[in-house]
N, C-alpha and C positions, 0 to 999 in steps of 0.2 A: 082246702087249703084256708085259713083267715085271713081275713079282710084286714089289712094294710089303712090304718086310721089316719097315716099320715100324708099328708098334700103334694101330689109330687110336682118338683118345677127342675130348672135348669141347676146345678152344683153351682158353686163359685168357686173357682180354680184358686181361690187364693185358701192360706193356712192364718189362726188368731195363735198367737206367743204373748204371754202376758211379760213385762219386762221391769227390771226393779229400776229407781231411781237411781243414776248415779252417787249425785252426791245433794245438798240442799245449798243452794244458792245464796237465798234471804229470807229472811222473816223478816216482820211488821216486828217484831222485838215483843210488847204487850199483847198476851193476850195467848204466845202460841210458846207451848210446854212441849220437851221430848221431840223436839223435831227430826233429831236422830233415826227416832223408831221408824220411821219413815224409810230408812234405808235398810232397815231387816225384817229379813220374809218369818215373822216370828210373831207372836200374842200381843205385844209392846203396843202403845198406840200413841197419838201425836195426839193433843189435846188443843182445842180451838176454845179460848174463853172470850166471852167478850169483855171488856174492860171499862171500867166506867171513867168518865174522863179521857179516854185514849182518845186520838185524834185521826186515828187509822183504825179499820177492821183487822182481826188477827185474819193476817195472811201469811203465805207460804210459797216461796219457789222452789220448782226440783230442774235438775238436768237430769234428762236420759243419758249422757252422751255422747248420740249421735242424731243427725235426721232420722226420720221413721214414719211411715204412714199410717192412722190411725188416730184412737182415741185415750180415754183413761177411765180405768174402774177405780173407782172409789168402795172400800172395803169398812163401813161402818160399825162397829159393834153393840156400839150405843149412844144417845144425846140425850140430854136431860135438859129439859122435861122432854119425855117420850113421847115425842109427835116429828112429826119431818122436820130437817133444817134446812135453810135457803144457803145453798155455797151459790160464789159466781168462779166459775172457771174459765181460764184465757189460755192460749193455745200460743205458740209462739216460735217460728223458726229460730228464733235468736231472743235472747234474753230480753234486751229491750221490745221485742214487741208484745213478750208475755206481758211486760208492767208497764206496759202501754193502752191505747185505744188501736185494739187491730184493724185493717179492712176486715170486713163480711161480705166482699159482693158475692161471689163465687162458693164460699164453705163459711161456715159458723165457726169463729176463731174464736167469740167474745158473748158467752151464752149463762144465763141465771138457772139456776135446776134444786129443785126440792131432792134432799135424801133420806135414807127409810132408815129408819134405827135394826140393826139388825140383819143387814141388809148387803147387796152389793148395788151398787149405781152408773152405771157408764153414760158417756158424755162426749159428743166428738167424733168428726169422722175427718180427719186433713192432714196436712204433711205440718211437724213438730216437731222440736225435740228440749222445750221449756212448756213446764206447763205452771201457774200460777193458780193456786184455789186459796178464796177468801169468802171466811165467812160472814153471812150478812144479818145474821138474826138477831138482834139485841140484848137476848135474855136465853139463848142457848147454850149450851154447852155441849161441843160436840167432839166424840173420839172417833180421831182415822186411824187404825189400823193397816192402812194402804192407800194407795196412790198410785198404782199399777200403770203402763200406757198397755193399750193395747194394739198389740202390732200386726197390722193387717197386710199380706205382702203373701208372692208364690214362693214359694220352696223350694229355689232352683239351684241345682250344682253349676259352678263357677268352671265349667269346661276350659276355657282361654287362659290364659294367664298369662303375667310380662315379671319380671326383675331383671335388676341390673346391679351395676358398682355405683349408683345413683337413688340415693334411698327416697329424693324429693320428686324423682320422674315414677320411681315404683309408690310412689303416694300419690301423684298424678293418673297415674292408669289407674288404680284401686277405685281410687275416689271417682270415677269417670263409668265405670263399672257400676259402684253402687247406685250414682244416681240413676242409671236410669233404669237397675233394676228395680226402683224402687218408683218409677213411674209406670214398671209393667204391671198396672190394675188388672179393669176389665179390659182396657185397649190401653196400646200404650199411649198413656197422656202429656202432655208437655212440661206438667207439672203436678204435685200431689198437693199445692197448696190452693190454688186458685183454679184452674179450666181445665176442668176436667172433661176432656174432649177432645179428638183426635184433631191435631192440626199437623197438616199433609205436608207444610215447607219442613216444620219441626222434627219430624217423624225422619227424615232422612240419614241425618248423623246417628238420630238413638237406633235406628235399622243398623249401621254399620258396627254400630257398637254392640245391638244383638249379636250379627253374625262373628264377632269377636268373638264375645265369649259366653255365649251361647248355643250359638247353631242355628239352624231352621228352626226356632220354635213358631209355631203358629198365631201367636201373640200381632206379626206383623203381617199374616195375609189377612187374617180378621181385620186388623188398623186399616189396610187399603181397601177391601173388599165395602169395607163399610161405608167409608168418605165417595168411591164409586157409586152404592147403593142408592146415596143420598142425593147427588148430583149427577142430575140426569144433562146430558146434553143441549143444548150449548154452554150450560151454566159451566161455572168457574166452582174449585173448591174451594169450600172454607171465604167462598165468597173472592177470593183473590186468585188473580190470574197466572200470579207466577206459581203459585201454589200447585196447579195442576198440571204445572211445568215437574214439579217434585214426583210427582206422583210418577210420571214416566220415566225419573231417574231412579227412583225407586224398585220400581222394576226391573232397569236393568242391571241395579247393583245386585238386586236377588237375587237374578239370574245368574247372573256372574258367580255370588259364591255357591249357590247351592243347588242352579243345574236342573229346576224342577219344569220339568217341559209342560206335563199335563195344566202345571198351577198357569204358564203364564198362557199356556193355548183359551183359558178360562178370562183373558184378558181380550181376546185377539177383537172383538166388538167394537167393544168401550174404546180400548188402544188407537184402533184405525179411525174412529168417529174422532177421537180427541186431536190426534195428529192431524188429521184434516182442518179440524178449529184452530188449531196453532198456524199449521203454514200460510191457512186463510190471512195471518195479521201481517207476512210480509208481503211486503208490496214488491214490484216490480224490479227495484235498486237497489232492496237489501231490507232495507229496514224496518222492524218490527213496528205494530200501531196496536198491542195487546188492551183493549178495552176493558171496563172493568176497575177494579182498585189496582192502582200500580202499585207495588209494593217490593222490599225485595226485606229490608229487617229493618228494625226502629231507627240507628245509625244515620243511615242515608235516606231516610222518609221523608226529611224536609230537602232533601241536595235534587232536584230531578234532575242535574245532570252529571251524577255518577248512580241515580237510579234509572236513566234512560241506557248509559253506558253497560249497566249490571244485568237490566234486562233484554239487550241486545244480545249478549250472551248467552244467557242463560236458554235464550229462545232457541240458539245455535246448539248449545249441547241437548236440550229433550230434543231438538230435530234429530242431531248425530246418534243420538242414542236410540232411539224410536225407530230409527229407517235400520240399526243393527237387530231391535227386535224385530223388526219386518222379516227381514233376511232369517232369522231365527226360526219364525213360523211358515217360512213359507211363502210371504208376499212380497215374494218378489219386484213384479210394478209399484207396489206402494213404495219397499223401500229404495227405487230409486226415484221415485218422484219426491219424496222429503230428503233423503238425499240430496237433493238438487236446490232444495230452497234450501237445506242448513248451508252451503257454500256458497249459497246467494248472502246468506245474514250473516256468514261467517267474515266476510272481506267489507262488510258494509259497516264504515266506523264514525260511530258518533263523537260528540264534543270531548276532546280529552277529559280527564278528570281524575285528582292525585287520590280515590277513595281507596284500599285496599281493598275493600271489598267487589268492585266491581272490574276492577286490574285483576283480582287472582280469578273473579269467573273468564276473564277471558283469555287467558292462560290456560286453566284447565280446557276450551274451548277451540285452542292451538289458536288463537285469533290474533296473538303477538308471541315474543320473545319470551321463554320462562327466562334466563340468565341476565336478560338486560331489564325487565321489567321488576325481578325483584331488586337487580341494584340501582334501581330508580325512584323505585318505588316500595317496595314491599318490605325493604329490608333497612328501611331508610325509617328513623325512628320508630323502632319495629315495635315498641311495646302500645302505641298511640293509632287510634284510630281503628280502633280493633272491638269487635263483639265477641259473646262467646258463640253467638250460635256460626256464625261468618268466618269467625277464627280458623275455624275448623277449612277452613277450601283456602284460608291463604296457607294456612302449614301445608296442604297439598299441592300450591303451586310454585311454594317454594323451596318442597323439596321434589317439585320438575325441574326445579332449579341448578340441584345437587346440595342446596345449604343445608343440610343437615347440621351442620352445628348453629347456625342459626336461629332453627327449628327448635333446637334443642334448650337453646338459651331464654326463646321466647318462653317456652313450657313452663320454665323452673321462675322465670320472673312471673305471668302474668297468670295462669291458671296455679303455680304455686302462692301468686299473691293473696288469693283466695284463702289458699292452708294457710298460710301466716295470721290473718284473721279468725282463726278457727272454724271452717271450715269442714264438715266430712260429707259434700256433697253440691256442688258446682252450682254456679249462680244464673239465673238471665239474664244478667247485664252488670261490666265490674268497669272499671275505669281504675289504674294503680295513682290517677289524680287524687282519688278517693285517699288514702289511705294515710298520708304523713301524722301522727298523732290518733290515728284515729282510733276507739274500743273494738274491740274484740267480739264476736259476737255472742262469746261465753262472758262474756264482762257488762255489770249492770252499769247505765249510762253513768257518766263523768262531768257534771257542769264543766263548762271550758273545754269540753274537749270534742270533737265531731265523733257521731255515732253513724258506725258504716252500714247500718238498715234506716235507722229516721229518715237520716240527712241526707243521702244520695238517692242514686234513681233518676228514670226518668221516659220519656213518655208515659207507656202504661205501667209502669214497674218503680214509681215513686212513692220512696217513702216505705212504709212499712207493708204497701202492695205487690214488694220488689218479694217476688218470689229467689228462696236459696235452691231450690233443686227443682231444677229447670233442665230437659233431658239433653235438648237442644247444643247445651254448653259443652258433654262429655264426649266429646269428636276425638280429643288429643285419644283417647284409650283406643281407639281404632287405628288411629293412625303409629303409634307408636308400636302395634303387632306389625303392623302392614309397611313401615318405612325402617324401625330399627330389629325389630329383625327379621323384617325382610319379609313379608310370608302377605304370598296374593296368588290368586287363579289365574293362570297362564289358559286355562280354558273353562268354562264353564263347568262348577261343578266340583273343581280341579281333579278332573282325570290330571290334567299335568299340574305343574304347583310350578310357582317361580317365587326362588329364594335369591333375596340380595341385600343381604343386610347391607345396613349404615351406622356405624359405632359412635361420627362425630368423636367427642372425645372418651365416651365410656371406652371402659377396657374388655367389657364383657356385660351380655346381657342374653338368655333363656327366657323360651315360654312354651306356650301350646297355642294351639290353635284347632277350635271344630272344625268339620268337615264334613259332606254325605258322606264321604268313604271311611271317617274314623280321626281320629286325632293327632296329630302333626306336631312333632317335639326337636325343636330345635335349640343348639347351645351355641354361643359365637364368642372367641376369645382371641383377645388381638395380641399379635405376636410381636416377639419386640421390634422386629424389623418394620412394624406397622402395618404387616397384614392382617388378614383375620383368618382364621379357623374355625372352620364353623363344622357342623353335625349335626344329620338331620335325622330324623327317624319319622318314616312317613307308612302309612295303610298303602296293605295289599292294592295294587290297581293305581296308584297314584307316580307318576311319572314327571322325576325333578325335571327343571329346562333356566 
């Protein structure tokens, strides 16, 4: 048998596709000839030629039409004189970013490279939609035959889908699905432009979307296990106490949706140790005392009252979920112990706060009434005081209050507000107060008008550092399937199925949900008397409830 000279290693589960730009958004004018050639996959070339006396380099800005992850391949058939040419390449999730000075701290978005004549040169590995190429050589003429995006992604089938009579909501669902799809790289990243590792708190809404769209994909267990193995107890995952709580809730919901008992059993030792660690932070009165970094999410990070209330609810939720998992694992004594601590924590009341995030968690933990909290706090000025991350839990709490219509209106206004500004993926942060007269991300900056990317953001996502593809913002995709289509597991792994549609002002909705037993298909239509006619097709072995 012949020797295989190729070194053997782990295969990359991702594929590479070459994408053509969809338009030339800008050229520097002088020194750029035939820019439209880059939109055609043929032998014509765009020529970058230095111009004496010009105030700027020959440059071109390309738009690839939607957010993607990868880099740029430059096809250069000729350079005069016959020597390497020096180019500057800038990537941007917005046109403004590619035209400015992009942030460089986690991935390189702005670099100078040498390109070879009669060759292909690849550059970059980041999240982007726009790429700007400048010729820096004062004497060289570069023929640029192609500037193709190298799209690096997992080629996955969308098993779940959602459609209704409101196209704006359809776009919200599909944009959330695509956002998380792009974040499914080697592990589930929180964003493709900047933080290229697993943030376990951010992973919870992402995992819910993956269950909704792709089913039981192994990337979620791999991401959960990576943080577990890198965080020996008594440490907190990512150095944040609340993020270890999300690890417990992730396992609760992953088991609910997929019923994989063998995988859950692999977590037994760590789960029990972590629950002991969490329970030890709850005093005799029920007050939590989480140590380490106290954090929910950025908009409440400077509000200790909101943070205390939110962490009290999150500790309660994690102990409740952990007690249930202990029961599943046959650890009845541990289940009883953690349930008692959860009950004690649920009765303790921190100082009241108007923060929607903390109140939403309290509703989910059963610490306050859903309808009353929705009426007094969550539905008041509903578009303010939100975050793209915790907005998902606000939606969940409002659904518990029966406020489907308020949730649909919030989806249209808040997540739809990003779509109105050119988003093809959902953002790390967003505030509707940023939007008046602001330029879209697919427009060049306009003097005198706010720049939606460069001029806004806060905390860790100020200005161009702001990630415009962030998986924690995609929760509405899971929410629409669970609450509008009304599909959720009544028992782990969908042995029994709950079908409880809530259409609000919609006339019809239909879609699919992948389960371990196969694909569930539903169609809901409003009758003339206001009732809903539902048709459900479920795999063999799935019982409705």
